[in-house]
Every structure is written in structure tokens, then in C-alpha cells.
C-alpha positions in Angstrom: 209.6 -68.0 189.8 209.1 -65.3 187.2 206.8 -62.4 187.8 204.1 -61.6 185.2 203.9 -58.0 184.0 200.7 -56.1 184.5 200.0 -54.8 180.9 197.1 -52.6 182.1 199.4 -50.6 184.4 202.1 -50.0 181.8 202.7 -46.3 180.8 201.9 -47.0 177.2 198.4 -48.3 178.0 197.5 -45.2 180.0 198.3 -42.7 177.2 195.4 -41.0 175.6 195.4 -40.9 171.8 196.9 -37.9 170.2 194.6 -35.1 169.0 194.8 -34.4 165.3 194.6 -31.0 163.7 191.3 -30.2 161.9 193.2 -30.4 158.6 194.5 -33.9 157.8 198.2 -34.2 157.0 198.7 -36.6 154.1 202.5 -36.3 154.2 202.6 -35.1 150.6 203.6 -31.5 151.2 202.3 -28.5 153.1 198.8 -28.6 154.4 196.8 -26.0 152.6 193.5 -24.5 153.8 190.4 -26.3 152.7 189.2 -23.3 150.6 192.1 -23.5 148.1 190.9 -24.7 144.7 193.3 -27.5 143.5 192.8 -26.4 139.8 193.6 -22.7 140.7 196.7 -23.9 142.6 197.8 -25.9 139.6 197.4 -22.9 137.3 199.4 -20.7 139.7 202.2 -23.3 139.8 202.3 -23.7 136.0 202.5 -19.9 135.6 205.3 -19.5 138.2 207.2 -22.4 136.6 206.9 -20.9 133.2 208.3 -17.5 134.4 211.2 -19.3 136.1 212.0 -21.1 132.9 211.7 -17.8 130.9 214.1 -16.1 133.3 216.8 -18.7 132.6 216.2 -18.6 128.8 214.2 -21.9 128.6 217.4 -24.0 128.8 216.4 -27.7 128.8 216.9 -30.0 131.8 215.6 -27.8 134.6 211.8 -28.3 134.1 211.4 -30.4 137.3 213.5 -28.0 139.3 211.4 -25.1 138.0 208.1 -26.9 138.8 209.2 -27.8 142.4 210.4 -24.3 143.2 207.3 -22.8 141.8 205.2 -25.2 143.8 206.9 -24.3 147.0 206.6 -20.6 146.2 202.9 -20.8 145.4 202.2 -22.9 148.5 204.0 -20.5 150.7 202.0 -17.6 149.2 198.7 -19.5 149.6 199.5 -20.3 153.2 200.4 -16.7 154.0 197.3 -15.4 152.1 199.3 -13.2 149.7 198.0 -14.9 146.5 194.4 -14.5 145.3 193.2 -18.1 145.4 189.6 -17.4 144.6 189.8 -15.4 141.4 189.4 -17.2 138.1 
């Protein structure tokens, strides 16, 4: 005779739901503070990518690499508070 499992007593059923941070993580990169203007962020990234391209002589084929590196640089600065994100 097989015994039935008590599903209510299983450890998984007793776990409380995980608490989420106040800032939702979309999985699409770093979680920036709510006060960062997306348009200002995009301008900062474009400027940083331009300067990266200029430093390497605008050689073709590295535009995506420049953009991704600039995006990481700007996001790191925004998270640390070293970039003015509210000036126009």
C-alpha cells in the first residue's frame, strides 16, 4: 500500500514569497535610479561612443563595440552619481 504525500507539509509550500527590491529588475542591464532621464542617458551614451570612435580614428566596424562600452561607462557613472544626469 503506497503512502500519499502531504503537499501542505512540504518545505516548498511553507516558503514565503521573495521580497523584491523597490526598483524592478527587467533583466536588460543595470538597474538605474528612477530619477535618471532616459533621453539624457541616451545623449550621454551617444557622446561617449562618439569620443571612443574619435580616439580610434573613426575606423569602421567598431560602432557597436563603442556604443556598448559607452553604455556601460555611462551607466556606471550614473549609478555612482559622478555624472550630472539632471542638466540639459
